[in-house]
N, C-alpha and C positions, 0 to 999 in steps of 0.2 A: 828450239823455236824462238826466233826473235821476239823481244818484248818491245811494243811500239807504243809511243805516245803521240796523241794528235791534238793540234791546237787549230782552231779554225777562227779566222778574222771574218765573221759571218757579214759584216757590211762590206768589207772590201770584195769578198767573192760575189756577193749579191749585185753588186754595181758592176764590177768587171765583167762578169758572165752576160749580165742583162745587156750592157752597152755593146758588147761584141757580138753576141750570140742571138740575143732577143729572146731569151729563155732562161730557164733557172737550172741550177747546179744540182746534180743528182746525188744526195749524201748516201743513200742506200747502196748505191753502186760503188762510191768510193770506200765505204765500210767493208763491201764484200771484196773489192780488190786488195784491200789492205790485210783483210783476214787471211787471204791466201799466202801472204809474205810472213805473217807472224800473229801473235796474240796482242790484240789492243788493251793495253793496260790502263791508259789514261786516254780519255777522250772530251776535251773540253771545246765547247763552241761559246764564243764571245759575241754577245748581241746587245743593243740598245733597247730598253724598254720604253715605248710609245704609247703602252696601255691600248694597243689596238688588236681587236680581234683576230684579224688576219695573221697578224704577227705571232700571236700567242698560239694560234693552231699550228704554224709553221715550227715554234718553238717545242710544243707538245710531239709534233713528228720526230724531231731531232732526239728527244727524250726517249721516244720508243725505239729509235734505231740504236740507242746506247750512249749518247753524248750527254755530258753533264754540261746544261745549259746556264752560263753565266751572264746576268743581266745587270746593265747600268743604266740609271735613268737618263733619259733624253732631256737635255736641258736647253731651253729657247731663251737667249738672251734679249734684253730690252732693245738692242740695236738690230734684232732681227736675226742674227747669227745665231748657229746652234753649236753645241758641244756634246759630243758623245764617242769618246775614243778610249779604246781598251789596249793599246800600245804596251803601257808600262804593266797593265794587269798581266797580259800575254807574255811578256819578257820575264816577269818575276816567276810566272807558273813553269816556264820552260827551263829556268835556271834551276828551280826547285825539282823538277823532274830529273834534270841532268845529274844533280847531285844526290838524289834519293838513294839510301841504301835499302829500302823497302822494296822498290821495283826494279832496280838494276836495268833500266832503259837502255836497249841497243840501237833504238832509231827514233829520232824525233821528226815528225811530220808536221809542216806548218802549210796551212793553207792562206795565202796571202800574196799581194804583188807589191807589198809596202816595203820600200828600200830601207825604211828605218830599222827593219829587222836584221840588216846584213850583219853589223857588229856583234849582234846576239849570237847569229849563227856561228861566225868566225870564233867567239869565245868558247862556245860549247864544243867545237871541233878541236880547238887547240888544248881544252882542259880535260878532254875526255876521249873515250873510243866510241863515242857516240856518232853514229851517221846521221846526217841531216838531209832531209828530202822536202823540197819545196813543190807545191802544187800552185800555179797561177796561170792567169791568161797571158799567152805568150807575148802579145804586144803591149801589153797593160802592166808587165811585172818589171819592175826596176832591175836594170842590168846588174848593179851590185848585189842584189838579193841572190840573183841567179848564180852570180861568181861565188857568193860566201856559201851556197849549199853545196854538199856533197853531190847531190843530183837534184836535177830540176825536172819536173814533169809538168808539160804544157797540157792545159786543161783542153780536152778534145771532145770530139762527139759520144765517146764511150762514158763521158761523165756528165751528160746533158740530159735535162728532161724535155722533151719535145711534146 
């Protein structure tokens, strides 16, 4: 049975699914689908903590499904811009999973459309026997990320909450 590590860029998935389909992503269905492929050994969802009750309820749902929810504080700058980015944290966790002798991961699943992860996936594929799978919204996922992954799965109706 394949050992799977899942990494979710929650903000990216939320906004790309909302913008494209005007609904929400179905994390329970994702878990069900991946569980038919193998055993989910690591499941991290990376989110921003705005101390909002709706977001906290959503994060609790993710925890109930089986995700380890990692939070970073939302920072509002004095110029009105905001900061809340998990790219480096996701990259470190993926590299740790790829090199872990504890889990011996066979597949890394990344949910994001962010092209910044393309070099990371190329490195993982080059330095290991680990397969990479990216889930993203087809028209909003960077072409470089699609090319870097061993497989790309476009988010479709089967993964939407309507």
